[in-house]
C-alpha positions in Angstrom: 0.0 0.0 0.0 2.8 2.4 0.9 4.5 1.6 -2.5 1.3 2.3 -4.3 0.8 5.6 -2.4 4.4 6.6 -3.1 3.8 5.9 -6.8 0.7 7.9 -6.9 2.4 10.8 -5.2 5.3 10.6 -7.7 2.9 10.6 -10.6 1.0 13.6 -9.2 4.2 15.5 -8.6 5.4 14.7 -12.2 2.0 16.0 -13.6 2.3 19.2 -11.5 5.8 19.7 -12.7 4.8 19.2 -16.3 1.9 21.6 -16.0 4.2 24.1 -14.3 6.7 23.8 -17.1 4.0 24.1 -19.8 2.6 27.2 -18.0 6.1 28.7 -17.9 6.6 28.1 -21.6 3.3 29.7 -22.4 4.2 32.8 -20.3 7.5 33.1 -22.1 5.8 32.7 -25.5 2.8 34.9 -24.9 4.5 38.2 -25.6 5.4 36.8 -29.1 1.9 36.0 -30.0 0.9 39.5 -31.3 4.0 39.5 -33.6 3.2 36.0 -34.8 -0.4 36.8 -35.5 0.7 40.0 -37.3 3.2 38.1 -39.4 0.6 35.5 -40.4 -1.9 38.1 -41.4 0.7 40.2 -43.4 2.6 37.3 -45.1 0.7 34.0 -45.0 -2.8 35.1 -45.8 -1.9 37.1 -48.9 0.2 34.1 -50.1 -2.8 31.8 -49.6 -5.0 34.3 -51.6 -2.3 34.3 -54.3 -2.4 30.5 -54.5 -6.2 30.7 -54.8 -5.9 33.2 -57.7 -3.3 31.1 -59.4 -5.8 28.3 -60.1 -8.3 30.6 -61.8 -8.7 31.9 -65.3 -9.0 35.5 -64.2 -8.5 38.5 -66.5 -9.5 42.0 -65.4 -10.3 43.0 -69.0 -13.3 40.6 -69.0 -16.0 42.6 -67.1 -18.2 41.0 -64.5 -18.5 40.2 -60.9 -15.2 38.8 -59.5 -14.7 35.8 -57.2 -13.7 37.6 -54.1 -15.7 40.9 -54.1 -19.2 40.1 -55.4 -20.8 43.2 -57.0 -17.5 45.0 -57.7 -16.5 45.3 -61.3 -12.9 44.1 -61.2 -13.0 41.4 -63.9 -14.3 37.9 -63.4 -12.8 34.4 -63.8 -14.3 32.2 -66.5 -13.5 28.8 -65.1 -11.3 26.9 -62.6 -7.9 26.6 -64.2 -6.4 24.0 -62.0 -2.7 23.7 -62.7 -2.9 25.1 -66.3 -1.5 28.4 -65.2 1.5 26.6 -63.7 1.9 24.6 -66.9 1.9 28.0 -68.8 4.7 29.3 -66.5 7.0 26.4 -67.5 6.0 26.2 -71.1 5.4 29.7 -72.3 8.4 31.0 -74.3 8.4 34.5 -72.7 8.3 33.0 -69.2 11.0 30.5 -70.0 13.2 33.2 -71.5 12.5 35.3 -68.3 13.6 32.3 -66.2 16.9 32.1 -68.2 17.5 35.8 -67.8 16.8 35.5 -64.1 19.4 32.7 -63.8 22.0 34.6 -65.8 21.4 37.9 -64.0 21.4 36.3 -60.5 24.4 34.1 -61.1 26.5 36.8 -62.7 25.8 39.5 -60.1 26.3 37.1 -57.2 29.6 35.6 -58.4 31.1 38.9 -59.4 30.0 40.5 -56.1 31.4 37.6 -54.1 34.8 37.8 -55.8 35.1 41.6 -55.5 33.7 41.5 -51.9 36.4 38.9 -51.0 39.2 41.1 -52.3 37.8 44.1 -50.4 37.4 42.0 -47.3 41.0 40.9 -47.4 42.1 44.5 -47.9 40.0 45.8 -44.9 41.2 42.9 -42.7 44.6 44.6 -42.8 45.5 47.6 -40.7 46.3 50.8 -42.6 45.7 54.5 -42.0 42.1 55.5 -42.9 40.7 52.0 -42.7 37.6 53.2 -40.9 36.8 55.8 -43.6 37.5 53.3 -46.3 35.1 50.8 -44.7 32.4 53.4 -44.5 32.8 54.5 -48.1 32.7 50.9 -49.3 29.6 50.1 -47.4 27.8 53.3 -48.7 26.5 51.8 -52.0 24.5 49.1 -50.0 22.7 51.9 -48.1 21.4 53.6 -51.3 17.8 52.8 -52.2 17.6 50.4 -55.2 15.6 52.7 -57.4 17.9 55.7 -56.6 21.0 53.5 -57.4 19.4 52.4 -60.7 18.6 56.0 -61.7 22.2 57.0 -60.8 23.7 54.4 -63.1 21.2 55.0 -65.9 21.6 58.8 -66.0 24.9 59.7 -64.3 27.0 56.9 -65.7 25.4 55.3 -68.8 23.8 58.3 -70.5 25.5 58.6 -73.9 25.4 62.4 -74.0 26.5 63.4 -70.5 27.2 60.2 -68.7 30.5 59.7 -66.8 31.6 56.6 -68.8 31.4 58.3 -72.2 32.9 61.5 -70.6 36.0 59.5 -69.4 36.4 57.7 -72.7 36.1 61.0 -74.6 38.8 62.6 -72.3 41.1 59.6 -72.9 40.5 59.8 -76.6 41.4 63.5 -76.6 44.7 62.8 -74.8 45.7 60.9 -78.0 44.9 63.8 -80.2 41.3 63.0 -81.4 38.7 65.7 -81.3 35.8 63.5 -80.3 35.7 60.0 -78.8 33.2 57.3 -79.7 29.7 57.6 -78.2 28.7 54.3 -76.7 25.0 53.4 -76.0 25.8 51.4 -73.0 22.2 50.3 -72.1 21.3 49.6 -75.7 24.5 47.7 -76.7 25.0 45.7 -73.6 21.8 45.7 -71.5 22.4 42.7 -69.4 25.9 43.9 -68.5 24.6 47.3 -67.6 22.1 45.8 -65.2 24.6 43.4 -63.7 27.2 46.1 -63.1 24.6 48.3 -61.2 23.7 45.3 -59.1 27.3 44.3 -58.4 28.0 47.9 -57.3 25.2 47.8 -54.8 25.6 44.2 -53.5 29.4 43.9 -53.2 29.4 45.7 -49.8 26.9 43.1 -48.5 29.2 40.2 -49.6 32.2 42.1 -48.2 30.7 42.5 -44.7 29.9 38.8 -44.4 33.4 37.7 -45.6 35.1 40.3 -43.4 33.3 38.9 -40.4 34.6 35.5 -41.5 38.1 36.8 -41.8 38.0 38.4 -38.4 36.7 35.1 -36.9 39.7 33.2 -38.1 42.0 32.1 -35.2 45.1 34.3 -35.2 47.4 31.7 -33.7 47.0 29.4 -36.8 48.1 32.3 -39.1 51.1 33.0 -36.9 52.0 29.4 -36.8 51.9 29.2 -40.6 54.1 32.3 -40.9 56.6 30.8 -38.4 56.7 27.6 -40.5 57.6 29.7 -43.6 54.3 29.7 -45.4 53.9 32.5 -47.9 51.0 34.9 -47.9 49.4 33.1 -50.9 49.9 29.7 -49.3 48.3 30.9 -46.1 45.4 32.3 -48.0 44.9 29.3 -50.2 45.3 26.5 -47.6 44.0 28.2 -44.4 41.9 31.2 -45.1 39.8 29.9 -48.0 38.8 26.7 -46.3 37.9 28.7 -43.2 35.8 31.0 -45.4 33.9 28.2 -47.2 30.8 28.5 -45.1 30.9 32.3 -45.2 31.2 32.1 -49.0 28.2 29.7 -49.1 26.2 32.0 -46.9 27.1 35.0 -49.1 26.1 33.2 -52.3 22.8 31.9 -50.8 21.7 35.2 -49.3 22.7 37.1 -52.4 20.7 34.7 -54.5 17.6 35.1 -52.4 17.7 38.9 -52.8 18.8 39.0 -56.4 16.2 36.5 -57.5 13.7 39.2 -56.7 15.4 42.0 -58.7 12.9 44.4 -60.2 14.0 47.9 -59.5 17.2 47.8 -61.6 15.5 46.1 -64.6 12.5 48.4 -64.6 14.5 51.6 -64.2 17.5 50.9 -66.4 16.2 48.8 -69.3 12.5 48.1 -68.7 13.3 44.6 -69.8 14.7 45.6 -73.2 15.9 45.9 -75.8 13.1 43.4 -76.6 13.2 40.9 -73.8 17.0 40.9 -73.4 16.9 41.7 -69.6 13.3 40.7 -68.8 13.6 38.6 -65.6 10.9 36.7 -63.9 9.8 39.4 -61.4 9.6 41.9 -64.3 7.7 39.4 -66.5 5.2 38.9 -63.6 4.7 42.7 -63.6 4.1 42.7 -67.3 1.7 39.8 -67.1 -0.2 41.5 -64.2 -0.4 45.1 -65.4 0.0 44.8 -69.2 -1.8 41.5 -70.1 -4.0 41.6 -66.9 -3.8 37.9 -66.5 -4.1 37.7 -62.8 -4.2 33.9 -62.6 -1.0 33.4 -64.7 0.8 36.2 -62.8 -0.1 34.7 -59.5 1.1 31.2 -60.6 4.5 32.7 -61.6 4.7 34.5 -58.3 4.0 31.3 -56.4 6.8 29.6 -58.4 9.2 32.4 -57.5 8.3 32.2 -53.8 8.8 28.4 -53.8 12.2 28.8 -55.4 13.2 31.5 -52.9 12.1 29.2 -50.0 14.3 26.4 -51.4 17.3 28.7 -51.5 16.5 30.1 -48.1 16.4 26.6 -46.6 20.0 26.0 -47.7 20.9 29.5 -46.3 19.3 28.7 -42.9 21.2 25.4 -42.8 24.5 27.2 -43.5 23.7 29.8 -40.8 22.9 27.0 -38.3 26.1 25.3 -39.0 28.0 28.5 -38.5 26.3 29.0 -35.1 27.1 25.4 -34.1 30.7 25.9 -35.1 31.0 29.1 -33.0 29.3 27.4 -30.0 31.7 24.4 -30.3 34.8 26.6 -30.0 
């Protein structure tokens, strides 16, 4: 009887402890509930509505009552489309061309930004007079609004009449005795390069900051030991620094890809997708589908595809960040 009573007491104590722990967890999480609810309303509900629109044949040019606001003339859907809008996203020539442009634009801007950012990070990791000022100036492009940066490149740099690039070329040409240098239509002749250059200028500081943090997290005693053993600067960088920066490089590439996949400002401002469809990426093509063709269902399907692709890339980025945190905790 005593054993049974002791067992019942232990069970009751365990239950009370469990309830107390659960109550403590709820008290800790309760202040986060408003933020969680706000996030769900702002992000998840619109995404669910977008998924709903993506399975409809909905064009605003066809008048009639719409599906979501009865009695309001915003265009109606003729039928349930199912996955036909998604099939269109992967089979339509314009959309496929936009996907290829998105891949080229994102890969080019990310890779060039990472390489230049690595060089600048190695430079800023050294001590020299004015390093603080140099760091501030190098970070400045990342603080410029994307539209303002695109306008700066389009008018102050690329303009064939008064742009800086043609002005410098004309000045160099005149140094060799010519009266007038060649006038280059930068945006017309090399549209993709023009957009990539503007994006590289803006995103290189982001890559530089991540890689600089990785360089400053490198153990100094290992570098000193390599110098004592007679390793050259290049050997130290190749066999010690680069392997140490691998996860930081992966993080830079993944985060840069997430952001640059959604590039709209530079394409809209500098080239407007042209000439033709030379620089039309997927976000800009979604804009055209929505506000030029007024195909709401097709545009929503393309948007869902972009979100899913971004989620996939973000998953890898979060894994990389988690591995970095585990590595720091393990030291």
